[in-house]
C-alpha positions in Angstrom: -0.1 -0.3 0.0 1.4 3.5 -1.0 1.8 6.2 1.8 -0.6 8.8 1.2 -0.4 13.1 1.9 -3.4 12.6 4.1 -1.4 9.7 6.2 1.8 12.1 6.3 -0.4 15.1 7.3 -2.0 13.3 10.0 1.3 11.9 11.3 3.0 15.6 11.2 -0.4 17.1 12.9 -0.3 14.7 15.8 3.3 15.1 16.6 4.2 18.7 16.0 0.7 20.8 15.8 2.0 22.9 12.9 0.9 26.1 12.2 1.5 25.8 8.6 1.9 22.3 6.7 1.8 21.8 3.2 2.6 18.3 1.6 3.1 17.5 -2.4 3.6 14.5 -3.8 6.3 14.7 -6.4 6.3 11.1 -7.5 5.4 12.2 -11.2 8.5 14.0 -11.5 10.6 10.8 -10.7 9.2 8.2 -12.9 11.5 5.7 -14.3 14.2 6.1 -11.9 14.9 3.0 -9.9 13.5 4.2 -6.5 10.4 5.4 -8.2 9.7 1.4 -7.5 10.3 1.5 -3.9 8.3 4.2 -2.8 6.9 7.8 -3.2 8.7 10.9 -3.2 7.2 14.0 -0.5 8.1 17.6 -0.4 6.8 18.7 3.1 6.8 22.4 3.7 6.1 23.0 7.8 6.1 25.6 10.1 5.8 24.7 13.7 6.8 26.9 17.1 8.6 23.6 18.6 11.0 24.3 16.4 12.3 27.6 17.8 15.7 27.6 18.8 16.3 24.4 16.8 19.3 23.8 14.3 17.9 22.4 10.7 19.0 19.0 11.4 17.1 19.1 14.9 14.1 20.0 13.0 14.4 17.5 10.3 14.9 14.7 12.9 11.7 15.8 14.6 9.7 15.6 11.1 11.3 12.2 10.5 10.7 10.6 13.7 7.0 11.8 13.4 7.1 10.0 10.1 9.1 6.9 11.3 6.3 4.2 11.0 5.0 5.5 7.4 8.7 5.8 5.9 8.9 1.7 5.6 5.4 1.3 4.4 6.4 3.3 0.8 8.0 6.7 1.0 11.3 6.6 -0.5 12.4 10.2 -0.8 11.3 13.2 1.8 12.3 16.9 1.1 12.0 19.1 4.2 11.6 22.8 4.5 11.0 22.9 8.4 10.4 26.5 9.5 9.9 28.7 12.7 6.4 30.5 12.3 6.5 34.1 11.6 4.6 35.8 14.0 1.7 38.3 12.9 2.8 41.7 12.5 2.6 43.5 15.6 3.0 40.7 17.7 6.1 39.5 19.2 7.2 35.6 18.9 9.8 33.5 17.4 12.1 34.9 14.9 11.7 33.1 11.6 14.9 31.5 10.2 15.8 29.1 7.3 15.4 25.8 6.5 
């Protein structure tokens, strides 16, 4: 059974409660290459307050940890853009950073 965007969304929302989450299935861009038979390719763009103060590697580890049960079920590749949410204008909050 192939992993779906909805399964990824549910796992990330339950684990990290993101303020912003976008999941894109990029599998069609990889049709024909050897890894395409082993699973699907996804891009995850996520903004989460829990990432505040963490380096990029640690943020990525949190995402991988949240998806650890799904990865062996058919995620071949995962591109991650993990950011700290940008606070609304005029409010104080975590500073955005690269990610």
